[in-house]
LOLUM-234862 format. One line per field, with one value per residue (C-alpha): residue in three letters; x, z, y. Coordinates in steps of 0.1 Angstrom, whole numbers. Last residue first. Layout:
N
r <- [ala, ...] .
east <- [X, ...] .
up <- [Z, ...] .
north <- [Y, ...] .
// end
This chain:
545
r <- [ala, phe, glu, gly, ile, gln, lys, val, val, ala, asn, arg, val, ser, gly, ser, val, val, phe, ser, gln, ala, val, val, ile, asp, asn, his, phe, trp, arg, asp, gly, glu, leu, cys, ala, pro, ile, gln, arg, arg, ile, glu, gln, tyr, ala, ala, gln, thr, gly, gln, gly, leu, val, phe, gly, pro, leu, leu, asp, glu, thr, met, thr, leu, ala, gln, ala, ala, leu, leu, met, glu, val, gly, ile, ile, tyr, gln, thr, asn, ala, val, val, thr, ala, ala, lys, arg, ala, cys, trp, thr, ser, asn, ser, val, his, asp, glu, ser, asn, gly, lys, ala, pro, ile, ser, asp, val, ser, gly, pro, met, cys, leu, thr, arg, asn, glu, met, val, leu, ser, ser, met, ser, cys, gln, val, val, pro, tyr, gly, thr, asn, val, gly, arg, val, gly, ser, met, leu, asn, arg, pro, leu, gly, trp, ser, leu, thr, pro, asp, ile, leu, arg, ala, ile, arg, arg, glu, cys, ile, ser, gly, leu, asp, ala, ile, ala, ile, ala, leu, leu, asp, met, ala, gln, ala, leu, tyr, gln, gly, his, phe, asn, gly, gly, ser, ile, ile, glu, phe, gly, gly, gly, glu, ala, glu, glu, lys, ser, phe, ile, leu, pro, asn, asp, thr, ala, ser, asn, ile, glu, lys, asp, val, ile, asn, asp, ile, tyr, asp, leu, ala, asp, phe, val, pro, gly, tyr, val, gln, pro, ser, cys, arg, leu, ser, tyr, val, asp, gln, ile, arg, ser, ser, tyr, pro, ile, asp, ala, arg, arg, thr, glu, glu, pro, phe, gln, val, ser, arg, ala, glu, his, thr, thr, arg, thr, ser, gly, ser, leu, leu, lys, arg, ile, ile, ala, ala, thr, lys, ile, gln, gly, ala, his, pro, arg, ala, gln, gln, ile, arg, his, asp, phe, ala, ala, met, glu, ala, arg, met, ala, glu, leu, thr, leu, gly, leu, ser, leu, cys, ala, asp, ser, leu, leu, asn, arg, ala, asp, his, thr, val, leu, val, ala, val, ala, leu, ser, ala, thr, cys, gly, asn, ile, leu, ala, ser, ala, asp, lys, ala, lys, leu, asp, phe, lys, val, pro, gly, val, gly, ser, lys, thr, ile, ala, glu, pro, ala, ser, met, arg, gln, gly, gln, tyr, met, val, glu, ala, glu, asp, phe, gly, ala, ile, ala, ala, ala, leu, tyr, ser, leu, pro, ala, leu, asp, gly, ser, ala, gly, val, ser, gly, lys, gln, pro, met, ile, pro, his, ile, gly, ala, asn, leu, phe, ala, leu, leu, arg, asp, val, val, glu, val, arg, pro, ala, ser, tyr, asn, ser, ala, phe, ala, asn, ala, arg, leu, leu, met, thr, ala, arg, ser, val, glu, glu, ser, phe, pro, glu, gly, leu, gly, ala, cys, his, ala, lys, ile, leu, gln, thr, gln, phe, leu, glu, ile, his, glu, val, lys, ile, arg, thr, asp, lys, leu, leu, gly, val, gly, thr, asn, phe, ser, tyr, met, met, pro, ala, glu, asp, his, met, trp, thr, ser, glu, ile, tyr, asp, arg, ser, glu, lys, leu, ala, ala, arg, ser, ser, asp, ala, leu, thr, val, pro, leu, his, pro, ala, arg, ala, val, asp, val, val, gln, gln, ala, thr, leu, asn, phe, gly, asp, ile, thr, ile, thr, gln, ser, met] .
east <- [208, 241, 262, 296, 317, 348, 338, 304, 312, 335, 306, 277, 300, 301, 268, 268, 238, 241, 279, 268, 247, 275, 299, 275, 262, 298, 306, 278, 298, 320, 341, 330, 359, 392, 382, 363, 366, 383, 355, 364, 386, 367, 336, 354, 370, 334, 321, 345, 341, 304, 307, 334, 321, 336, 357, 369, 403, 406, 377, 375, 405, 373, 350, 356, 361, 333, 308, 318, 310, 279, 274, 284, 264, 234, 241, 242, 206, 193, 205, 196, 160, 156, 160, 135, 109, 112, 111, 82, 62, 75, 59, 26, 26, 25, 6, -25, -49, -78, -117, -142, -123, -153, -162, -166, -123, -118, -130, -104, -94, -77, -73, -39, -23, -18, -6, 31, 43, 35, 52, 87, 85, 90, 111, 134, 133, 147, 173, 184, 183, 202, 230, 220, 230, 261, 291, 282, 321, 330, 310, 330, 363, 373, 349, 314, 294, 264, 275, 304, 284, 275, 245, 232, 198, 212, 246, 224, 243, 233, 199, 189, 208, 185, 154, 166, 167, 138, 120, 133, 124, 94, 89, 104, 77, 52, 66, 65, 29, 23, 41, 25, -9, -3, 17, -16, -45, -18, -56, -35, -51, -79, -98, -107, -103, -87, -90, -65, -62, -77, -111, -123, -110, -75, -78, -74, -48, -51, -49, -50, -68, -63, -23, -9, 12, 26, 58, 75, 42, 43, 80, 70, 39, 63, 89, 64, 55, 89, 97, 68, 80, 110, 96, 78, 106, 129, 104, 99, 139, 150, 125, 151, 171, 142, 119, 148, 170, 167, 183, 206, 223, 243, 267, 284, 275, 302, 296, 263, 248, 249, 273, 287, 326, 321, 315, 324, 296, 288, 315, 320, 280, 285, 278, 315, 329, 314, 325, 293, 277, 272, 257, 236, 221, 216, 195, 177, 161, 153, 135, 118, 108, 102, 72, 75, 65, 77, 103, 115, 123, 139, 167, 175, 179, 167, 191, 217, 220, 235, 267, 255, 283, 274, 240, 252, 273, 245, 219, 239, 244, 209, 198, 225, 203, 171, 186, 198, 164, 147, 169, 152, 119, 130, 141, 114, 88, 100, 101, 69, 51, 66, 50, 11, 0, -11, 12, 33, -1, -17, 10, 12, -23, -24, 8, 38, 55, 96, 110, 148, 158, 179, 199, 225, 236, 236, 208, 186, 201, 193, 157, 147, 154, 184, 198, 223, 253, 254, 216, 192, 157, 134, 101, 90, 103, 83, 113, 83, 104, 105, 67, 63, 87, 66, 33, 42, 43, 12, -6, 7, -14, -54, -51, -19, -33, -7, 5, 35, 69, 72, 91, 121, 134, 168, 191, 217, 223, 211, 183, 171, 179, 155, 123, 130, 128, 96, 81, 94, 79, 46, 22, 0, 0, -4, 28, 46, 78, 53, 57, 95, 97, 73, 97, 131, 120, 109, 135, 153, 139, 142, 179, 176, 155, 118, 118, 107, 73, 43, 26, 2, 17, -17, -38, -2, 5, -36, -32, -1, -16, -48, -20, -21, -56, -71, -72, -83, -113, -115, -147, -163, -176, -146, -148, -159, -122, -103, -115, -118, -103, -70, -77, -106, -118, -149, -151, -135, -155, -133, -106, -74, -90, -77, -44, -29, -39, -33, 5, 7, -4, 27, 55, 52, 52, 86, 98, 88, 107, 135, 146, 143, 176, 195, 229, 241, 263, 240, 246, 218, 191, 205, 215, 177, 161, 180, 178, 143, 139, 128, 114, 76, 81, 107, 141, 170, 198, 235, 267, 255, 260] .
up <- [183, 194, 161, 166, 199, 194, 158, 163, 188, 165, 140, 165, 173, 137, 121, 100, 116, 154, 156, 132, 157, 184, 158, 155, 190, 197, 168, 186, 217, 213, 240, 283, 309, 304, 307, 276, 264, 232, 207, 177, 197, 227, 206, 196, 232, 247, 221, 225, 263, 261, 243, 266, 300, 311, 338, 379, 390, 397, 406, 415, 384, 360, 366, 347, 315, 326, 325, 294, 280, 292, 280, 245, 239, 253, 233, 203, 206, 215, 180, 162, 181, 161, 126, 139, 149, 113, 91, 115, 106, 67, 64, 84, 63, 28, 42, 51, 44, 28, 24, 12, -28, -50, -30, -52, -61, -18, 12, 45, 64, 100, 112, 98, 112, 144, 167, 174, 159, 194, 210, 183, 188, 231, 228, 205, 229, 258, 237, 236, 272, 281, 254, 272, 314, 297, 308, 327, 330, 345, 381, 385, 369, 344, 342, 339, 340, 350, 382, 386, 388, 423, 423, 394, 402, 433, 404, 379, 346, 340, 350, 325, 296, 316, 310, 272, 265, 273, 255, 224, 226, 237, 199, 185, 189, 182, 152, 147, 151, 130, 103, 103, 101, 73, 59, 61, 53, 17, -7, -34, -40, -45, -69, -103, -126, -166, -181, -207, -227, -222, -236, -206, -205, -209, -180, -184, -176, -151, -156, -126, -122, -104, -85, -64, -74, -45, -38, -14, 1, 15, 29, 41, 64, 77, 86, 99, 127, 137, 141, 163, 188, 189, 197, 221, 239, 245, 270, 289, 289, 297, 329, 357, 337, 331, 362, 384, 399, 422, 455, 461, 486, 522, 523, 557, 582, 588, 549, 549, 515, 488, 458, 452, 456, 445, 477, 462, 478, 437, 424, 450, 441, 409, 370, 369, 373, 331, 321, 299, 296, 259, 259, 295, 278, 240, 264, 285, 246, 233, 268, 266, 230, 223, 254, 276, 314, 334, 309, 313, 351, 344, 323, 343, 332, 360, 381, 372, 391, 379, 384, 373, 342, 333, 326, 310, 288, 287, 277, 247, 234, 233, 219, 191, 179, 176, 159, 134, 135, 130, 99, 76, 93, 74, 45, 35, 48, 31, -5, 14, 6, -23, -42, -22, -55, -88, -109, -133, -140, -148, -174, -192, -191, -226, -243, -232, -256, -245, -251, -243, -261, -240, -214, -227, -196, -206, -231, -201, -175, -195, -204, -167, -156, -135, -100, -93, -78, -107, -113, -97, -112, -120, -145, -169, -201, -199, -207, -199, -179, -157, -158, -143, -117, -106, -111, -86, -59, -70, -69, -42, -42, -47, -18, 2, 12, -15, -18, 6, 0, -32, -63, -74, -107, -99, -130, -117, -151, -131, -119, -148, -164, -146, -155, -189, -194, -166, -194, -222, -212, -215, -190, -182, -139, -133, -146, -115, -135, -133, -90, -93, -115, -88, -66, -78, -86, -54, -37, -60, -58, -14, -17, -35, -5, -13, -22, -2, -2, -29, -52, -72, -107, -106, -141, -161, -153, -162, -193, -208, -207, -214, -252, -260, -258, -277, -308, -289, -278, -243, -227, -199, -172, -148, -150, -114, -104, -138, -178, -196, -216, -202, -171, -160, -189, -208, -230, -264, -295, -295, -307, -287, -267, -288, -304, -285, -248, -261, -273, -240, -217, -241, -243, -198, -193, -215, -198, -163, -175, -185, -152, -157, -145, -116, -114, -77, -90, -67, -34, -6, -24, -43, -9, 7, -16, -17, 23, 17, -5, -44, -44, -60, -95, -114, -105, -112, -85, -101, -91, -52, -16] .
north <- [-126, -137, -145, -158, -151, -129, -115, -115, -92, -68, -67, -56, -27, -20, -26, 5, 25, 11, 20, 48, 65, 62, 82, 114, 112, 119, 138, 164, 159, 189, 180, 182, 177, 162, 125, 112, 82, 77, 72, 46, 22, 28, 17, -12, -22, -22, -41, -73, -69, -74, -101, -122, -105, -76, -84, -74, -75, -40, -24, 10, 19, 0, 31, 57, 32, 17, 49, 64, 27, 31, 64, 57, 22, 39, 68, 45, 29, 65, 79, 43, 54, 80, 64, 34, 63, 78, 45, 37, 73, 63, 33, 39, 72, 50, 22, 47, 18, 29, 27, 43, 42, 54, 76, 102, 101, 93, 80, 90, 61, 63, 33, 19, 52, 42, 71, 60, 89, 105, 84, 83, 124, 114, 92, 117, 145, 115, 113, 152, 155, 128, 144, 172, 152, 143, 155, 193, 209, 245, 227, 200, 203, 177, 146, 143, 105, 136, 123, 96, 60, 56, 29, 42, 59, 81, 87, 99, 100, 62, 62, 82, 62, 35, 51, 62, 19, 15, 42, 30, -6, 13, 34, 1, -23, 5, 18, -19, -22, 9, -8, -40, -25, -6, -32, -56, -26, -22, -22, -31, -71, -59, -72, -72, -110, -111, -140, -159, -190, -223, -232, -241, -274, -264, -243, -204, -183, -160, -115, -98, -59, -47, -45, -62, -95, -109, -118, -93, -91, -123, -112, -83, -104, -127, -105, -84, -115, -122, -87, -86, -120, -101, -63, -85, -102, -70, -60, -89, -96, -61, -64, -68, -37, -16, -28, -18, -43, -75, -86, -60, -83, -66, -44, -56, -20, 9, 23, 25, 36, 65, 54, 88, 74, 37, 7, -22, -46, -45, -63, -90, -97, -103, -81, -71, -100, -112, -149, -150, -109, -112, -150, -145, -115, -134, -163, -139, -118, -154, -166, -138, -135, -172, -167, -192, -178, -205, -208, -172, -174, -213, -193, -171, -139, -123, -139, -113, -87, -54, -43, -10, -9, -42, -40, -9, -33, -54, -35, -19, -50, -62, -27, -38, -66, -50, -24, -51, -63, -26, -21, -48, -40, -4, -18, -40, -17, 13, -9, -20, 16, 22, -11, -4, -14, 6, 30, 1, -16, 14, 23, -14, -20, -7, 1, 28, 40, 47, 83, 84, 48, 31, 24, 50, 60, 99, 99, 75, 105, 131, 117, 117, 152, 156, 151, 143, 115, 95, 98, 108, 110, 138, 135, 165, 156, 121, 95, 61, 51, 86, 93, 58, 61, 95, 75, 51, 81, 86, 61, 40, 10, 19, 23, 34, 68, 86, 117, 122, 108, 122, 99, 112, 78, 64, 60, 36, 10, -14, 0, 17, -13, -35, -11, -14, -47, -56, -33, -45, -78, -54, -58, -83, -81, -120, -128, -133, -114, -84, -80, -86, -57, -33, -47, -36, -4, -2, -10, 14, 43, 32, 30, 68, 85, 93, 128, 154, 169, 164, 143, 146, 126, 111, 128, 125, 88, 81, 106, 91, 56, 69, 85, 50, 37, 59, 44, 16, 31, 33, 21, 44, 21, 27, 61, 59, 49, 47, 48, 17, -4, -18, 1, -21, -47, -43, -72, -65, -54, -24, -40, -50, -87, -114, -113, -86, -100, -132, -122, -107, -137, -158, -132, -124, -163, -165, -141, -151, -191, -173, -150, -114, -103, -77, -65, -53, -23, 0, -22, -4, -14, -46, -57, -47, -64, -93, -98, -90, -123, -132, -162, -159, -133, -148, -127, -133, -119, -112, -120, -133, -117] .
// end
């Protein structure tokens, strides 16, 4: 991670956004080239258009929405900035997290750095001052329809930047008024006057949607890597048949994600002897099969094991597509109107063009796809959890993975039930938001994207699935511990052994009857959020996903 991130509107990466959002002390600065370009365009605006005979330019010197044909006199332009923000502070619900607030400020500043939006350079400096000081505007999550941008949440950000008395922020872990935080931090004057185009530039564009999308896409990628680990551990616990992961099968249907999944599993289980015919030949006490005849080969496993490359593969491929959308959005100008320099042959200077880059449909559809892909990933993992606690479906693993006195103790069936509740919630959240549009503002906005809701529900799906993946790791490890004495001399793969050891380092096996399982679930979820198990595996075998 570099000491300072410099933004120019064209080269910011998703990883840098995540780093800044989650590392409050990572400083951000504006590139000198962007500073010079912003000053040049702004000087032109001030010298050429700041009079009442200038051409009508949307939100520069006109009202917004259906008031686009109403001229705003120069004497009223500063008042217009204030009133515009007040009118759009109509959000509802719980606020976005502080990391989303940080990501939103960074992304808005980066959009301005490209010099297509035409705010004053002082606005970018103010955004970065807040970001670097750890002042995080409180933005309600509800109220945006994703066109014309995230107007409602971004208006709360703009109000904080401008030092409105009504605006609130989080600063040093406390919720307070924006003026109080500005005073305590010493980032500059409490009141920050906004000039022509400043307010509309701050509130236009789907930047809150994008902030959520960047973070949740990053988390989904890590989640998928951990789902490969949880799958590998379950394959070990069930002494699975590994033929389904043969590279020749994948090449016969050569989707990149499917090929990648099978290769990951082969790497994780390299050296495993639990997933062999010899291990499967050992009959577990609760395994229902005839003992008076030789054991015959299992031939093939159930779909949740055997078809995992074909189910995980589309998730890998979906994330590749979503990454492409998010990467482009990070370095896009998404407000309206935009300013462009004119060729010298055209007389030089700048011109204003109205368009629709604020429309969030790219993000909306990408986030709907993310929700669908991750929900199905959670679904197949939950089915394996259900198998792990049922000896008739797991080839004899102890019922409920229960220890202690039978009947007095229950084991893990309610833990599995909780995971199934998350799967059902995820399925409901997969209803596409990107196809839902209600016209707004006198039908001037007659098709909207709903991108903010799409991103929010995708984030919920990923958060739910972090529990599911963590619990599959937990229960697979429990099964491995409870059966290790039945398979003396049989070993796990290099990757799965590293994962198992890290799980056991953090959560001892449950071998003396039921305990407060809530605590185990919390730690299991932290496997995914912190990446602790994933990192232990990487340390042992190198990058695997």
